[in-house]
N, C-alpha and C positions, 0 to 999 in steps of 0.2 A: 504493500500500500504506500510505498515511498516513491515509486516511479510513475509519473503520469502516463508515459507510453504503455506501460504494462497494465495500468488501470483501464486505458482506452481499449486495449486488446481484450481484457477480461469482459468488458461491457459488450464489445463487438461479438465475442464468442457466445455470450449469453443470448444476444439477439438472434444470432445465426442458429443456435441450438434450440431455442424455444419459440422462435418466430416473433419475438418482441420482448419488451420488458414491462411487466405490470407493476412490480413492487421492487423497490430498492431499500434495503436496510443498511444504514451506515452505523456500524457498531465497533469500529476499531478505536482503541484508545490506550494511551500510556500516560503515566504521570511521574513526577519527581517532586518531592516536597523539600523546599529550602526557602530561606528568605531571599528576596530578590538580589541582594548584594552578594549572596553566596551561591546563587543559582548558576550552575555551569552552562555556558552559552550553548555547548553542543547538546545538552539535554533539552534546553528551550527549543532549539531548532528541530530536534527529533519530535518533541511534543507537538509543535505547530504542524510539522509534516504529517504525522499520523492522525492527530486529533482534528485538525482543521483542513489542511490541504487535501488529504485523501478523500474526505467527504465532498469537498468542492469538486475534485476531479471526477469522482463517480457521478455526481449530479450533472456536471457539465456534459458528460458523455451520455447519460441515461435520459435526461429531460427531453431532448429533441425527439427521441424514440417514443417516449410517452406522449408528448404533444401530438406527434404524427398519428398516433393511435387514438387520440382524443380522450385518453384516460390513463391514470397512473397514480401510484402512491409512493411517496418517499418518507421513510421513517428514520430520523436521525436520533440515535440514542445519545442524549446530551448529559448535561450536568444540572444539578439543582440551581446553578447560577445562570442557566440559559432561559430565563423566563420573560425577558423583556426585549423587544426588538423595535426597529423603525425602518420604514421603507427606504430603499436605495442603498442599503448596506448588504450587498449580495453575499458576502462571506458569512454573514450571520443569519439573515432572514430570507431565505429562498421562498419561504411560505408566502410572504407578502407579494413577492414578484410573480408568483404563479397562481394567485387566488382566483383569477378569472379565466384560466386556461383549461379547466377540467382536471388539473393535477393538484393534489393536496400534498403538502409537505408538513410533517409533524415532527416534533421533538419530544421525546419522552425523558423526563427528569426523575429517575427513580430514587434519588437520595443515596444513602449509604447502603451498599450490598456487602454482606459479610463474605469477603474473599481473602485469600492469603495476603494480597497486597494491603488491604484495609487492616487486617489483623496485625501486620508488621507495624503499620503506622500507629495503631491503638497501643500496641506494646511499647513502642518508642515513647509515645506521649505519656503513658502510665509511668514509665521509668523516670522521665523528666519531671512529671508532677510529683512523684514520690520523693525524688531528690530535692526539689524545691521545698516541699513540706518539711522534710527532715532538716534542711538548712534553716528554714524559718523557725522551727522548734528549737534548734540549737541556739539561734540568735536570741529568741525569747528567754530561753533558760539562762543564757549568759547575761542578758540584761537584768533579769530578776536577781541573779546571783550578785551582780554589781551593785544593785540598789540595796540589797540586804547588807552587803559589806560596807557600803557608804553610810548606812543608818546608824 
């Protein structure tokens, strides 16, 4: 899903094999969690390529086929953060651009799904939270001890 020419070939093969394309489901996605100043550029580029560009390229290739048939459905499995859109921003809201063509474009935002990737993030967050709680307790104990010693 990282090479536009291969995506075009995949869509062409689907059209040839099935006589058209009725439904396209874009469900490829990767992620990396880091603050923006610590986010590796190569991970950002990979995320944009898989999460955004691959969906763009599949729709770019499939929508003309759907329009020619007068019907089609595109389902983009998205994020809980994909709930607001505005016309003219093709990379984000193909639904608005195709509203009057007989083609619907949907985004499904499932929220968290318990997967190994999410579990790793939850475990990491739990360790960080536990560490911060322990550090806070240690500071509070130290502060109480200092107040007692100063009294």
